[in-house]
ROSE-4610 file (N, C-alpha, C; in Angstrom, 1 decimal, always signed):
// ROSE-4610
residu = [M/M/M/D/D/D/E/E/E/I/I/I/K/K/K/R/R/R/I/I/I/P/P/P/C/C/C/M/M/M/R/R/R/C/C/C/K/K/K/H/H/H/Y/Y/Y/Q/Q/Q/V/V/V/T/T/T/F/F/F/D/D/D/P/P/P/A/A/A/A/A/A/P/P/P/R/R/R/G/G/G/C/C/C/K/K/K/L/L/L/Y/Y/Y/Q/Q/Q/F/F/F/K/K/K/S/S/S/T/T/T/L/L/L/L/L/L/P/P/P/Y/Y/Y/V/V/V/L/L/L/V/V/V/K/K/K/Q/Q/Q/S/S/S/T/T/T/G/G/G/K/K/K/D/D/D/C/C/C/T/T/T/A/A/A/F/F/F/E/E/E/E/E/E/K/K/K/K/K/K/S/S/S/G/G/G/G/G/G/G/G/G/N/N/N/D/D/D/E/E/E/D/D/D/G/G/G/G/G/G/N/N/N/G/G/G/K/K/K/K/K/K/D/D/D/F/F/F/N/N/N/D/D/D/P/P/P/K/K/K/Y/Y/Y/W/W/W]
num = [1/1/1/2/2/2/3/3/3/4/4/4/5/5/5/6/6/6/7/7/7/8/8/8/9/9/9/10/10/10/11/11/11/12/12/12/13/13/13/14/14/14/15/15/15/16/16/16/17/17/17/18/18/18/19/19/19/20/20/20/21/21/21/22/22/22/23/23/23/24/24/24/25/25/25/26/26/26/27/27/27/28/28/28/29/29/29/30/30/30/31/31/31/32/32/32/33/33/33/34/34/34/35/35/35/36/36/36/37/37/37/38/38/38/39/39/39/40/40/40/41/41/41/42/42/42/43/43/43/44/44/44/45/45/45/46/46/46/47/47/47/48/48/48/49/49/49/50/50/50/51/51/51/52/52/52/53/53/53/54/54/54/55/55/55/56/56/56/57/57/57/58/58/58/59/59/59/60/60/60/61/61/61/62/62/62/63/63/63/64/64/64/65/65/65/66/66/66/67/67/67/68/68/68/69/69/69/70/70/70/71/71/71/72/72/72/73/73/73/74/74/74/75/75/75/76/76/76/77/77/77/78/78/78/79/79/79]
x = [+59.2/+60.5/+61.2/+62.5/+63.3/+63.5/+63.6/+64.0/+65.4/+65.5/+66.8/+67.6/+68.8/+69.6/+70.2/+70.0/+70.5/+72.0/+72.7/+74.1/+74.5/+75.3/+75.6/+76.6/+76.1/+77.0/+77.9/+77.4/+78.1/+79.4/+79.4/+80.6/+81.5/+81.2/+82.0/+83.1/+84.2/+85.3/+85.0/+84.1/+83.8/+82.7/+82.0/+80.9/+81.5/+80.8/+81.3/+80.1/+80.3/+79.4/+79.8/+78.8/+79.2/+79.0/+78.3/+78.0/+77.2/+76.6/+75.7/+74.3/+73.6/+72.2/+71.3/+71.5/+70.6/+71.0/+72.2/+72.7/+73.7/+73.3/+74.3/+75.1/+74.7/+75.4/+76.0/+77.2/+77.8/+78.7/+79.1/+80.0/+81.2/+82.4/+83.6/+84.0/+83.6/+84.0/+83.2/+81.9/+81.0/+80.9/+81.4/+81.5/+80.1/+79.3/+78.0/+77.6/+76.7/+76.1/+74.6/+73.9/+72.4/+71.8/+70.5/+69.7/+69.5/+69.6/+69.5/+70.8/+70.7/+71.9/+72.5/+73.8/+74.3/+73.8/+73.7/+73.3/+71.9/+71.0/+69.7/+69.7/+70.5/+70.7/+71.3/+72.3/+72.9/+71.9/+71.1/+70.1/+69.0/+68.6/+67.6/+68.2/+69.5/+70.1/+70.5/+71.0/+71.5/+70.6/+69.8/+69.0/+69.7/+70.9/+71.7/+72.2/+72.4/+72.9/+74.4/+74.7/+76.1/+77.1/+78.1/+79.1/+80.4/+80.4/+81.7/+81.9/+81.0/+81.2/+82.5/+83.2/+84.5/+84.4/+84.6/+84.5/+85.6/+85.3/+86.4/+87.3/+88.6/+89.5/+89.2/+89.1/+88.8/+90.0/+89.7/+90.8/+92.1/+92.0/+93.3/+93.6/+94.7/+95.1/+96.5/+97.1/+98.4/+98.6/+99.7/+99.9/+99.8/+100.3/+100.3/+98.9/+97.9/+96.6/+95.7/+96.2/+95.4/+94.7/+95.1/+94.6/+93.2/+92.6/+91.2/+91.2/+92.4/+92.4/+92.2/+92.0/+91.7/+92.9/+93.2/+94.2/+93.6/+94.1/+93.6/+94.4/+93.9/+94.6/+94.6/+94.0/+94.2/+95.4/+96.1/+97.3/+98.4/+99.1/+100.2/+101.3/+101.5/+102.6/+102.4/+101.2/+101.0/+101.3/+101.5/+101.6/+102.9]
y = [+98.4/+98.5/+97.2/+97.3/+96.1/+95.3/+94.0/+93.1/+93.4/+93.5/+93.8/+92.4/+92.4/+91.2/+91.3/+90.2/+90.2/+90.0/+90.9/+90.9/+90.8/+89.8/+89.6/+90.7/+91.9/+93.0/+92.7/+91.9/+91.7/+90.8/+90.2/+89.4/+90.2/+91.5/+92.3/+93.1/+93.2/+93.9/+95.4/+95.9/+97.4/+97.7/+96.6/+96.8/+97.3/+98.2/+98.6/+98.8/+98.5/+98.8/+100.2/+101.1/+102.5/+102.8/+102.0/+102.3/+103.6/+104.0/+105.2/+104.6/+104.8/+104.2/+104.7/+105.9/+106.4/+105.8/+105.4/+104.8/+103.7/+102.5/+101.5/+100.8/+100.9/+100.2/+101.2/+100.8/+101.7/+100.9/+101.7/+101.2/+102.1/+101.5/+102.3/+102.8/+101.9/+102.3/+103.5/+103.5/+104.6/+105.7/+105.5/+106.4/+107.0/+106.0/+106.5/+105.5/+106.0/+105.1/+105.3/+104.3/+104.2/+103.2/+103.3/+102.2/+101.0/+101.2/+100.1/+99.4/+98.1/+97.5/+98.2/+98.4/+99.1/+98.8/+97.5/+97.1/+97.6/+97.7/+98.3/+99.7/+100.5/+101.9/+102.2/+101.4/+101.6/+101.4/+100.3/+100.0/+101.1/+101.6/+102.7/+104.0/+104.3/+105.5/+105.5/+104.4/+104.4/+103.6/+102.7/+101.9/+100.7/+100.5/+99.3/+98.6/+97.3/+96.4/+96.9/+96.7/+97.0/+96.0/+96.6/+95.7/+95.8/+96.4/+96.6/+95.5/+94.5/+93.4/+92.7/+92.6/+91.8/+91.0/+89.7/+88.8/+89.2/+89.3/+89.5/+88.3/+88.6/+87.5/+86.9/+85.6/+84.9/+85.1/+84.7/+84.9/+84.3/+83.4/+82.8/+81.6/+81.8/+80.7/+80.2/+79.5/+78.9/+77.6/+77.0/+75.7/+75.8/+77.0/+77.1/+77.1/+77.6/+77.7/+76.6/+75.6/+74.5/+74.9/+76.0/+76.4/+77.0/+77.2/+77.7/+79.2/+79.8/+81.2/+81.4/+80.3/+80.4/+79.7/+80.3/+79.7/+79.0/+77.9/+77.2/+77.6/+78.5/+79.0/+78.0/+76.9/+75.8/+75.0/+75.2/+74.5/+75.1/+74.2/+74.6/+75.4/+75.3/+76.1/+77.6/+78.0/+79.5/+79.9/+79.0/+79.3/+78.8]
z = [+114.5/+115.0/+114.7/+114.3/+114.0/+115.3/+115.1/+116.2/+116.7/+118.0/+118.6/+118.8/+118.2/+118.4/+119.8/+120.5/+121.9/+122.0/+122.6/+122.7/+124.2/+124.6/+126.0/+126.5/+126.8/+127.2/+128.4/+129.3/+130.5/+130.3/+129.1/+128.7/+127.8/+127.5/+126.6/+127.4/+126.8/+127.5/+127.7/+126.9/+127.0/+128.1/+128.6/+129.5/+130.9/+131.6/+132.9/+133.8/+135.1/+136.1/+136.7/+136.7/+137.0/+138.5/+139.2/+140.7/+140.9/+139.8/+139.9/+139.9/+141.0/+141.1/+140.0/+139.4/+138.4/+137.0/+136.8/+135.6/+135.8/+136.2/+136.7/+135.6/+134.4/+133.3/+132.3/+131.8/+130.8/+129.8/+128.9/+127.8/+127.8/+128.0/+128.0/+126.5/+125.5/+124.2/+123.7/+123.9/+123.5/+124.5/+125.7/+126.8/+127.2/+127.6/+128.1/+129.3/+130.1/+131.1/+131.1/+131.5/+131.3/+132.3/+132.3/+133.1/+132.2/+130.9/+129.9/+129.7/+129.2/+128.8/+127.5/+127.4/+126.3/+124.9/+124.6/+123.3/+122.9/+123.9/+123.7/+123.4/+124.1/+123.9/+122.6/+122.2/+120.9/+119.8/+119.9/+118.9/+118.8/+119.9/+120.0/+119.4/+119.6/+119.2/+117.7/+117.3/+115.9/+114.9/+115.4/+114.6/+114.1/+114.6/+114.2/+115.4/+115.2/+116.3/+116.6/+117.9/+118.3/+117.7/+117.1/+116.4/+117.2/+118.3/+119.1/+120.1/+120.2/+121.2/+121.0/+122.1/+122.1/+123.4/+123.3/+124.5/+125.5/+126.8/+127.8/+127.8/+128.1/+128.3/+129.6/+129.6/+130.9/+131.9/+133.1/+134.2/+133.8/+132.8/+132.4/+133.3/+133.9/+134.8/+134.4/+135.3/+134.9/+135.7/+135.6/+136.2/+137.8/+138.3/+139.7/+140.4/+139.7/+140.2/+139.6/+139.0/+138.5/+137.1/+136.6/+135.3/+135.3/+136.5/+136.5/+137.0/+137.3/+137.7/+139.2/+139.9/+141.3/+142.1/+143.2/+144.1/+145.3/+145.7/+146.8/+148.0/+148.8/+150.0/+151.2/+151.0/+152.0/+151.7/+150.6/+150.2/+151.1/+151.8/+152.7/+152.1/+150.7/+150.1/+150.3/+150.5/+150.7/+152.2/+153.1/+154.5/+155.0]
C-alpha cells in the first residue's frame, strides 16, 4: 500500500465536526462523515491523496481587537 501523505484536515475549510458519535468527522466538500480523518478515507477510497485541502482563514482581527481576533472584555470601553 502506498504511503499516506499526512494532511492537516482540522485546518482545512472543508473539515467539519458532525457531533455524531458514530461518525464524528466529516468533509463538507466530499459530503461524507466517518470515524477516520477525511484524508485517510479519501486515500483509501480513491487511492490518491486528497487535493482539496484549503487552509481555513484565521479569525482575522482588526485594530479594535488588537489584531489577534480576540476582544478584551476587561477594557472599560465595552462597559
